C-alpha positions, 0 to 999 in steps of 0.5 A: 535531536531537536524537537518541534511541537505541533498541534493538530485537530483531527476528525473524530474517526481518525482520532479513534483509529489512532487511539485504537492503534496506540492501545493495540501497540501499547503506546501513547497516542503521541508515540503512535502519531509520531510513529505513523507520521514517520512511517508515512513520510519515509524517503521513497524518491524512487517511486512515481508520485501516483504510487507514492500516493497509493501507499502513503495513506496505508499507515493510517489504516486499521489492521483489518483494513490493512489485511484487506489491502494486503489481499488486493488483486488485479481483476481476472479480466485484467490478468487475462487481457495482460496475458493475451497481450504478452502472448501476442507480443511473443508471437507477432509483436504489438501495435503501439496502442496494444503496447500502451494498453499493456503498459497500463496493465503492468502499471496497475499490477505494480500498484497492486503489488506495492500496496500488498507489500506495504500493507504486509510490512505495516502489519508485520511492524504491528506484530502480526504474522503475515505468512497468510498474505505471502501464501496468497501471492 
């Protein structure tokens, strides 16, 4: 496999995160940067651009930030509104505006679940037990 050398200037906070992750995983900063970049650039042509944009930065987060992302949920208000729309759809159908609202809520749900799944996957790659995240599903 051919390699190319790339020189990057990183802001100090980003460099510190990378250095800390490298230390935690007992890798060199270069190896951690390579792994992080490879993870961020994985092929995922099947995702819409906005969902891809939501998960790509997760690879750069600290473990604590990933745990927080893994616990993300829809607001209770959104869950209740979506449930009402689903019940109304079953009873009598939805107007075009209600269908659009429901589709927006479903997209929000998919985004949250994708972020949670990606955060859990990254934490698992970093050697963490993600069972607590799975119990919160």
